[in-house]
ZAPA-247851 format. One record per residue (C-alpha): residue number from 1; residue in three letters; y, z, x. Coordinates in steps of 0.05 Angstrom, whole numbers. Example, Ala and Ser with C-alpha at 12.3 -4.5 7.8 and 13.67 -1.06 7.14 Angstrom:
REM ZAPA-247851
REC seq type     py     pz     px
REC   1  ALA    -90    156    246
REC   2  SER    -21    143    273
END
This chain:
REM ZAPA-247851
REC seq type     py     pz     px
REC   1  UNK    884   -464     -9
REC   2  UNK    946   -453    -51
REC   3  UNK   1001   -436     -2
REC   4  UNK   1057   -388    -20
REC   5  UNK   1128   -412    -11
REC   6  UNK   1148   -402     62
REC   7  UNK   1199   -351     83
REC   8  UNK   1233   -328    146
REC   9  UNK   1226   -253    146
REC  10  UNK   1167   -210    167
REC  11  UNK   1125   -193    106
REC  12  UNK   1146   -255     68
REC  13  UNK   1092   -308     63
REC  14  UNK   1094   -365    113
REC  15  UNK   1046   -422    128
REC  16  UNK   1002   -372    165
REC  17  UNK   1005   -320    109
REC  18  UNK    975   -348     46
REC  19  UNK    934   -321    -12
REC  20  UNK    863   -342    -27
REC  21  UNK    810   -318    -76
REC  22  UNK    769   -262    -46
REC  23  UNK    716   -211    -63
REC  24  UNK    718   -137    -46
REC  25  UNK    658   -117     -2
REC  26  UNK    656    -45     23
REC  27  UNK    732    -40     17
REC  28  UNK    742   -106     54
REC  29  UNK    766   -171     25
REC  30  UNK    716   -227     37
REC  31  UNK    748   -295     25
REC  32  UNK    712   -342    -23
REC  33  UNK    690   -401     19
REC  34  UNK    701   -450    -38
REC  35  UNK    775   -433    -39
REC  36  UNK    786   -442     36
REC  37  UNK    814   -506     63
REC  38  UNK    795   -531    132
REC  39  UNK    856   -575    136
REC  40  UNK    876   -580    209
REC  41  UNK    949   -579    190
REC  42  UNK    940   -511    157
REC  43  UNK    889   -473    198
REC  44  UNK    822   -483    231
REC  45  UNK    791   -416    210
REC  46  UNK    808   -363    159
REC  47  UNK    762   -311    191
REC  48  UNK    778   -270    252
REC  49  UNK    731   -251    307
REC  50  UNK    676   -287    344
REC  51  UNK    623   -333    314
REC  52  UNK    573   -276    305
REC  53  UNK    623   -238    262
REC  54  UNK    638   -300    221
REC  55  UNK    565   -313    208
REC  56  UNK    554   -241    187
REC  57  UNK    613   -243    139
REC  58  UNK    588   -308    110
REC  59  UNK    518   -277    103
REC  60  UNK    545   -216     66
REC  61  UNK    589   -261     22
REC  62  UNK    528   -303      3
REC  63  UNK    489   -240    -16
REC  64  UNK    544   -215    -62
REC  65  UNK    555   -283    -93
REC  66  UNK    481   -291   -109
REC  67  UNK    466   -218   -125
REC  68  UNK    447   -232   -197
REC  69  UNK    400   -287   -176
REC  70  UNK    369   -243   -122
REC  71  UNK    353   -186   -170
REC  72  UNK    331   -233   -225
REC  73  UNK    282   -271   -182
REC  74  UNK    263   -213   -137
REC  75  UNK    240   -169   -195
REC  76  UNK    231   -206   -261
REC  77  UNK    207   -273   -235
REC  78  UNK    163   -240   -183
REC  79  UNK    130   -200   -237
REC  80  UNK    118   -262   -279
REC  81  UNK     89   -297   -219
REC  82  UNK     42   -238   -211
REC  83  UNK     16   -248   -281
REC  84  UNK     11   -322   -267
REC  85  UNK    -34   -304   -208
REC  86  UNK    -82   -268   -255
REC  87  UNK    -87   -333   -296
REC  88  UNK    -99   -374   -233
REC  89  UNK   -156   -329   -213
REC  90  UNK   -192   -344   -278
REC  91  UNK   -194   -419   -266
REC  92  UNK   -268   -436   -264
REC  93  UNK   -294   -444   -194
REC  94  UNK   -227   -432   -159
REC  95  UNK   -239   -360   -136
REC  96  UNK   -310   -377   -116
REC  97  UNK   -285   -435    -74
REC  98  UNK   -230   -393    -41
REC  99  UNK   -276   -335    -23
REC 100  UNK   -330   -378      7
REC 101  UNK   -278   -420     43
REC 102  UNK   -252   -357     77
REC 103  UNK   -324   -337     95
REC 104  UNK   -337   -406    125
REC 105  UNK   -271   -404    164
REC 106  UNK   -290   -336    193
REC 107  UNK   -356   -366    216
REC 108  UNK   -320   -426    247
REC 109  UNK   -272   -379    283
REC 110  UNK   -330   -340    315
REC 111  UNK   -364   -405    336
REC 112  UNK   -299   -435    362
REC 113  UNK   -283   -374    405
REC 114  UNK   -354   -371    430
REC 115  UNK   -354   -445    448
REC 116  UNK   -287   -440    483
REC 117  UNK   -311   -381    524
REC 118  UNK   -377   -415    542
REC 119  UNK   -339   -478    562
REC 120  UNK   -293   -436    605
REC 121  UNK   -353   -402    636
REC 122  UNK   -383   -471    654
REC 123  UNK   -318   -493    688
REC 124  UNK   -311   -428    727
REC 125  UNK   -384   -430    748
REC 126  UNK   -378   -502    772
REC 127  UNK   -313   -492    810
REC 128  UNK   -331   -422    836
REC 129  UNK   -257   -405    832
REC 130  UNK   -267   -336    802
REC 131  UNK   -305   -274    823
REC 132  UNK   -377   -270    799
REC 133  UNK   -364   -211    752
REC 134  UNK   -310   -251    715
REC 135  UNK   -355   -311    709
REC 136  UNK   -413   -270    682
REC 137  UNK   -366   -230    638
REC 138  UNK   -341   -294    605
REC 139  UNK   -413   -316    594
REC 140  UNK   -431   -250    562
REC 141  UNK   -370   -253    517
REC 142  UNK   -389   -323    493
REC 143  UNK   -459   -298    475
REC 144  UNK   -428   -239    438
REC 145  UNK   -386   -284    394
REC 146  UNK   -445   -330    381
REC 147  UNK   -484   -268    361
REC 148  UNK   -428   -245    315
REC 149  UNK   -427   -314    282
REC 150  UNK   -503   -310    271
REC 151  UNK   -498   -239    245
REC 152  UNK   -441   -258    198
REC 153  UNK   -481   -316    170
REC 154  UNK   -542   -272    158
REC 155  UNK   -502   -217    125
REC 156  UNK   -464   -266     80
REC 157  UNK   -531   -299     60
REC 158  UNK   -561   -231     42
REC 159  UNK   -498   -211      4
REC 160  UNK   -488   -276    -33
REC 161  UNK   -508   -248   -101
REC 162  UNK   -465   -186    -90
REC 163  UNK   -407   -230    -71
REC 164  UNK   -417   -268   -136
REC 165  UNK   -415   -200   -172
REC 166  UNK   -350   -183   -136
REC 167  UNK   -320   -249   -157
REC 168  UNK   -339   -236   -229
REC 169  UNK   -309   -166   -226
REC 170  UNK   -245   -195   -197
REC 171  UNK   -240   -242   -257
REC 172  UNK   -253   -184   -304
REC 173  UNK   -197   -146   -270
REC 174  UNK   -151   -205   -283
REC 175  UNK   -170   -203   -356
REC 176  UNK   -158   -127   -358
REC 177  UNK    -88   -134   -329
REC 178  UNK    -73   -189   -378
REC 179  UNK    -92   -142   -436
REC 180  UNK    -61    -80   -404
REC 181  UNK      5   -110   -381
REC 182  UNK     41    -43   -384
REC 183  UNK     -5    -15   -330
REC 184  UNK     34    -55   -278
REC 185  UNK     95    -11   -291
REC 186  UNK     59     55   -277
REC 187  UNK     73     52   -201
REC 188  UNK    148     42   -217
REC 189  UNK    147    104   -262
REC 190  UNK    114    146   -209
REC 191  UNK    161    118   -157
REC 192  UNK    218    147   -199
REC 193  UNK    181    214   -202
REC 194  UNK    173    212   -127
REC 195  UNK    247    199   -116
REC 196  UNK    265    260   -159
REC 197  UNK    214    302   -122
REC 198  UNK    239    278    -54
REC 199  UNK    312    295    -72
REC 200  UNK    294    365    -94
REC 201  UNK    249    375    -33
REC 202  UNK    304    351     14
REC 203  UNK    355    399    -18
REC 204  UNK    311    460    -10
REC 205  UNK    287    439     60
REC 206  UNK    358    433     85
REC 207  UNK    376    499     53
REC 208  UNK    317    537     83
REC 209  UNK    318    506    152
REC 210  UNK    394    516    159
REC 211  UNK    389    591    152
REC 212  UNK    423    628    209
REC 213  UNK    489    659    230
REC 214  UNK    549    647    275
REC 215  UNK    543    682    342
REC 216  UNK    601    697    389
REC 217  UNK    595    684    464
REC 218  UNK    638    698    525
REC 219  UNK    655    629    552
REC 220  UNK    663    657    623
REC 221  UNK    600    697    630
REC 222  UNK    558    664    576
REC 223  UNK    538    732    549
REC 224  UNK    532    748    475
REC 225  UNK    590    787    447
REC 226  UNK    569    849    407
REC 227  UNK    637    881    397
REC 228  UNK    661    849    332
REC 229  UNK    721    895    328
REC 230  UNK    750    873    395
REC 231  UNK    732    800    385
REC 232  UNK    728    786    310
REC 233  UNK    726    710    317
REC 234  UNK    729    654    368
REC 235  UNK    793    648    407
REC 236  UNK    828    672    470
REC 237  UNK    840    746    479
REC 238  UNK    879    757    544
REC 239  UNK    836    730    600
REC 240  UNK    774    726    555
REC 241  UNK    755    663    517
REC 242  UNK    706    672    460
REC 243  UNK    666    614    432
REC 244  UNK    626    611    368
REC 245  UNK    557    579    362
REC 246  UNK    511    572    302
REC 247  UNK    441    599    315
REC 248  UNK    383    584    270
REC 249  UNK    333    637    251
REC 250  UNK    269    641    292
REC 251  UNK    227    630    230
REC 252  UNK    257    561    218
REC 253  UNK    200    525    252
REC 254  UNK    149    559    208
REC 255  UNK    190    541    147
REC 256  UNK    191    469    171
REC 257  UNK    115    466    171
REC 258  UNK    112    499    103
REC 259  UNK    161    450     74
REC 260  UNK    125    392    107
REC 261  UNK     60    416     74
REC 262  UNK     96    419      7
REC 263  UNK    121    348     16
REC 264  UNK     52    322     34
REC 265  UNK     20    358    -25
REC 266  UNK     73    335    -74
REC 267  UNK     71    263    -52
REC 268  UNK     -5    260    -51
REC 269  UNK     -8    295   -119
REC 270  UNK     35    242   -151
REC 271  UNK     -7    187   -119
REC 272  UNK    -71    221   -144
REC 273  UNK    -45    226   -215
REC 274  UNK    -25    153   -213
REC 275  UNK    -94    133   -190
REC 276  UNK   -127    175   -244
REC 277  UNK    -84    145   -299
REC 278  UNK    -97     74   -275
REC 279  UNK   -172     89   -270
REC 280  UNK   -171    118   -341
REC 281  UNK   -135     56   -367
REC 282  UNK   -185      8   -336
REC 283  UNK   -245     51   -356
REC 284  UNK   -221     54   -428
REC 285  UNK   -213    -22   -427
REC 286  UNK   -283    -33   -400
REC 287  UNK   -317     15   -449
REC 288  UNK   -285    -18   -509
REC 289  UNK   -328    -69   -544
REC 290  UNK   -271   -107   -576
REC 291  UNK   -221   -119   -520
REC 292  UNK   -170   -145   -572
REC 293  UNK   -159    -72   -592
REC 294  UNK   -134    -54   -522
REC 295  UNK    -62    -57   -500
REC 296  UNK     -3    -11   -492
REC 297  UNK    -37     43   -535
REC 298  UNK    -94     44   -484
REC 299  UNK    -46     57   -427
REC 300  UNK     -9    111   -467
REC 301  UNK    -76    145   -482
REC 302  UNK    -95    142   -408
REC 303  UNK    -27    171   -389
REC 304  UNK    -36    229   -437
REC 305  UNK   -108    243   -417
REC 306  UNK    -91    241   -343
REC 307  UNK    -30    286   -349
REC 308  UNK    -63    333   -400
REC 309  UNK   -134    341   -374
REC 310  UNK   -141    319   -302
REC 311  UNK    -81    346   -263
REC 312  UNK   -127    399   -233
REC 313  UNK   -171    344   -204
REC 314  UNK   -110    310   -175
REC 315  UNK    -84    375   -146
REC 316  UNK   -152    391   -113
REC 317  UNK   -159    323    -81
REC 318  UNK    -87    319    -58
REC 319  UNK    -92    389    -28
REC 320  UNK   -146    366     20
REC 321  UNK   -105    307     43
REC 322  UNK    -42    350     50
REC 323  UNK    -79    400     94
REC 324  UNK   -105    345    139
REC 325  UNK    -36    313    145
REC 326  UNK     -3    380    161
REC 327  UNK    -54    393    216
REC 328  UNK    -40    322    243
REC 329  UNK     35    338    244
REC 330  UNK     22    402    283
REC 331  UNK    -23    365    332
REC 332  UNK     32    312    340
REC 333  UNK     80    368    358
REC 334  UNK     31    392    411
REC 335  UNK     25    321    437
REC 336  UNK    100    317    445
REC 337  UNK    101    382    484
REC 338  UNK     43    359    528
REC 339  UNK     80    294    541
REC 340  UNK    141    332    566
REC 341  UNK     99    377    611
REC 342  UNK     57    320    638
REC 343  UNK    -11    350    624
REC 344  UNK    -59    291    625
REC 345  UNK   -121    330    604
REC 346  UNK    -83    362    546
REC 347  UNK    -56    294    524
REC 348  UNK   -126    265    526
REC 349  UNK   -157    322    485
REC 350  UNK   -100    321    434
REC 351  UNK   -105    246    427
REC 352  UNK   -179    252    412
REC 353  UNK   -165    307    360
REC 354  UNK   -111    264    329
REC 355  UNK   -158    204    324
REC 356  UNK   -212    247    291
REC 357  UNK   -163    275    241
REC 358  UNK   -139    205    225
REC 359  UNK   -211    184    210
REC 360  UNK   -222    245    167
REC 361  UNK   -158    230    128
REC 362  UNK   -179    158    115
REC 363  UNK   -249    179     94
REC 364  UNK   -224    233     48
REC 365  UNK   -175    184     15
REC 366  UNK   -232    136      3
REC 367  UNK   -276    190    -27
REC 368  UNK   -219    218    -68
REC 369  UNK   -203    150    -97
REC 370  UNK   -276    141   -120
REC 371  UNK   -278    214   -144
REC 372  UNK   -217    201   -189
REC 373  UNK   -253    140   -218
REC 374  UNK   -315    183   -231
REC 375  UNK   -270    234   -266
REC 376  UNK   -240    178   -308
REC 377  UNK   -309    154   -330
REC 378  UNK   -346    220   -339
REC 379  UNK   -291    273   -345
REC 380  UNK   -322    317   -291
REC 381  UNK   -287    364   -243
REC 382  UNK   -264    343   -174
REC 383  UNK   -323    372   -135
REC 384  UNK   -374    342   -182
REC 385  UNK   -338    276   -182
REC 386  UNK   -333    274   -106
REC 387  UNK   -408    289   -100
REC 388  UNK   -426    235   -151
REC 389  UNK   -379    186   -117
REC 390  UNK   -411    199    -49
REC 391  UNK   -481    185    -74
REC 392  UNK   -458    126   -115
REC 393  UNK   -429     95    -53
REC 394  UNK   -493    110    -15
REC 395  UNK   -539     77    -65
REC 396  UNK   -493     17    -77
REC 397  UNK   -468      6     -7
REC 398  UNK   -478    -70     -5
REC 399  UNK   -444    -80    -72
REC 400  UNK   -384    -38    -51
REC 401  UNK   -380    -75     15
REC 402  UNK   -381   -143    -20
REC 403  UNK   -328   -120    -70
REC 404  UNK   -287    -94    -11
REC 405  UNK   -289   -161     24
REC 406  UNK   -272   -201    -38
REC 407  UNK   -217   -153    -60
REC 408  UNK   -184   -155      9
REC 409  UNK   -184   -231      6
REC 410  UNK   -155   -232    -65
REC 411  UNK   -102   -179    -50
REC 412  UNK    -80   -215     14
REC 413  UNK    -75   -282    -22
REC 414  UNK    -42   -250    -82
REC 415  UNK     13   -218    -41
REC 416  UNK     33   -282     -6
REC 417  UNK     24   -323    -70
REC 418  UNK     76   -280   -105
REC 419  UNK    124   -280    -46
REC 420  UNK    121   -354    -31
REC 421  UNK    123   -379   -103
REC 422  UNK    180   -333   -122
REC 423  UNK    221   -350    -60
REC 424  UNK    209   -425    -68
REC 425  UNK    228   -423   -141
REC 426  UNK    291   -383   -125
REC 427  UNK    311   -432    -71
REC 428  UNK    305   -492   -117
REC 429  UNK    344   -459   -174
REC 430  UNK    399   -430   -131
REC 431  UNK    407   -495    -94
REC 432  UNK    418   -534   -159
REC 433  UNK    462   -483   -195
REC 434  UNK    503   -445   -144
REC 435  UNK    489   -484    -81
REC 436  UNK    562   -506    -75
REC 437  UNK    586   -433    -78
REC 438  UNK    542   -410    -21
REC 439  UNK    550   -420     53
REC 440  UNK    475   -417     63
REC 441  UNK    413   -403     20
REC 442  UNK    378   -367     77
REC 443  UNK    407   -298     63
REC 444  UNK    394   -296    -12
REC 445  UNK    324   -324     -2
REC 446  UNK    309   -269     49
REC 447  UNK    328   -215     -1
REC 448  UNK    289   -250    -56
REC 449  UNK    228   -251    -11
REC 450  UNK    237   -177      6
REC 451  UNK    241   -155    -67
REC 452  UNK    183   -201    -85
REC 453  UNK    143   -168    -29
REC 454  UNK    156    -99    -60
REC 455  UNK    134   -124   -128
REC 456  UNK     73   -157    -96
REC 457  UNK     51    -92    -64
REC 458  UNK     57    -54   -130
REC 459  UNK     22   -109   -169
REC 460  UNK    -36   -117   -121
REC 461  UNK    -45    -42   -113
REC 462  UNK    -58    -39   -188
REC 463  UNK   -104    -99   -181
REC 464  UNK   -144    -67   -125
REC 465  UNK   -151     -2   -165
REC 466  UNK   -175    -43   -224
REC 467  UNK   -230    -77   -183
REC 468  UNK   -255    -10   -156
REC 469  UNK   -255     21   -226
REC 470  UNK   -291    -36   -260
REC 471  UNK   -344    -36   -205
REC 472  UNK   -360     37   -220
REC 473  UNK   -357     24   -295
REC 474  UNK   -406    -33   -286
REC 475  UNK   -454     11   -246
REC 476  UNK   -448     67   -298
REC 477  UNK   -461     16   -354
REC 478  UNK   -521     -9   -316
REC 479  UNK   -550     60   -304
REC 480  UNK   -536     91   -372
REC 481  UNK   -554     34   -419
REC 482  UNK   -623      3   -408
REC 483  UNK   -617    -35   -474
REC 484  UNK   -574    -98   -471
REC 485  UNK   -547    -83   -541
REC 486  UNK   -515    -18   -517
REC 487  UNK   -480    -47   -456
REC 488  UNK   -405    -58   -452
REC 489  UNK   -407   -111   -397
REC 490  UNK   -380   -180   -413
REC 491  UNK   -422   -243   -414
REC 492  UNK   -402   -258   -342
REC 493  UNK   -429   -190   -318
REC 494  UNK   -491   -186   -363
REC 495  UNK   -529   -234   -318
REC 496  UNK   -520   -189   -258
REC 497  UNK   -546   -129   -297
REC 498  UNK   -605   -167   -322
REC 499  UNK   -624   -191   -253
REC 500  UNK   -619   -121   -225
REC 501  UNK   -661    -93   -282
REC 502  UNK   -714   -147   -272
REC 503  UNK   -717   -131   -198
REC 504  UNK   -725    -56   -213
REC 505  UNK   -781    -71   -263
REC 506  UNK   -817   -116   -213
REC 507  UNK   -812    -62   -159
REC 508  UNK   -839    -10   -209
REC 509  UNK   -899    -56   -226
REC 510  UNK   -915    -64   -152
REC 511  UNK   -912     11   -142
REC 512  UNK   -957     21   -203
REC 513  UNK  -1009    -28   -177
REC 514  UNK  -1011      6   -109
REC 515  UNK  -1017     76   -138
REC 516  UNK  -1093     75   -158
REC 517  UNK  -1112     59    -86
REC 518  UNK  -1084    126    -63
REC 519  UNK  -1121    192    -69
REC 520  UNK  -1066    225   -108
REC 521  UNK  -1018    183   -149
REC 522  UNK   -946    191   -130
REC 523  UNK   -889    183   -177
REC 524  UNK   -846    124   -160
REC 525  UNK   -773    138   -148
REC 526  UNK   -724    100   -192
REC 527  UNK   -687     43   -160
REC 528  UNK   -620     77   -173
REC 529  UNK   -611    149   -193
REC 530  UNK   -577    158   -260
REC 531  UNK   -515    202   -262
REC 532  UNK   -524    272   -288
REC 533  UNK   -468    266   -338
REC 534  UNK   -469    226   -402
REC 535  UNK   -423    167   -416
REC 536  UNK   -357    181   -448
REC 537  UNK   -366    184   -524
REC 538  UNK   -311    161   -570
REC 539  UNK   -277    219   -604
REC 540  UNK   -299    271   -554
REC 541  UNK   -247    300   -508
REC 542  UNK   -262    299   -434
REC 543  UNK   -272    361   -392
REC 544  UNK   -206    393   -371
REC 545  UNK   -200    397   -296
END
């Protein structure tokens, strides 16, 4: 460090009072570590306090030194890595290998746990060192895991074609995101809308719940003072001491539940509109023959259609979720009171009610999501869309299960791919460029990983919505267009439609051959019921909901 000329008076710089380069952090001066000298003749430490304080100050200093790198890598680079992930998914054979590797690993896990438990059972049975019920319990558990492994193998064998369809749909989603790059920023836009809504809601909530008045009390007796003329304000009047207490209105608790309901409805409404707009964007992409014509204009059209025609659908679906959440909040309040009073029966009943409400909320969110996709495809109202979504799920249960398994695997891998690649790249770059200015790269890398995690959640939420939407678009295309020339599916998906159609034709021929043997011919039911509504026609506006 550059020492100031020594002096003899207090306030004048000496060898122990020198100037170094520093950075202001929360009104404190944090010395720049590169300007500090660890010369034993000068000083051994420029920082006061214990080691924990020094480490914290160094940690904060590293964050502020690398703040530009943190935001650059945490947001921009993480987003680019997300798009890189969509390219990686489209490498031939890669996704197929990853998915089936995960399936095989799950099978191995079941077999390993079952084998370990059976080996433990053999050792316990031979040594007789455990009670009989523990020995037999370990034996039964080993058989259960062997049974789960066998069941898993059978189910995966039965669903192998549907898993192949799910892999193809995942690749189609990667293509869609590549063409509709702007769709990735929709969650960010609605996050900004939510912040504005939350600020306004918080302002009015505080205002309404803080309603009340100041009440005067006699400090000696604790009684309320009604004579405002004798005691106009808090203070001491002779031998009487008057205190002042703020008392809230009795209706404040009811207002709290009302404002809580408003919050739930508002937040769920924004989420519903976001899902609708994303579903519209992916549906428009799927039902466009020439994908080269899709892009930012497609997302703008989807945004306009969702905000202009389908806000009623979003309001209806979000209202149901808001009501369920408000009831859950009220039950949680009752649970808290039961916990204070120690009523075991009441706690048990309320816990069961809370669990049932949680299941209802999850089921309604799942149905709502598929209803919004139905609205995006057909332009129907919420109730019609929810009914169609329910029966669509019922008649395509295996397909949806397969897509659910594959999408969960892809989303899980995608999140950690974005986080790890972004953090590793940030570490290498910061180490080479500003490594000498930092005390440690741990702090900046932690913040880069955190921001990359946020971007990964947003990116993969769009990806998951795209997979669900394209699945329903594929089913609608399959049901509405028997002729291959009229279908919108890509070459990768056409084979799955053709195989399904061939199977349906074969089943119909079998039913037709068996019909003459019966006394009265019965009409064969179609393999899959066709939706009541027609496909979206270009140039025709959807139904306003």
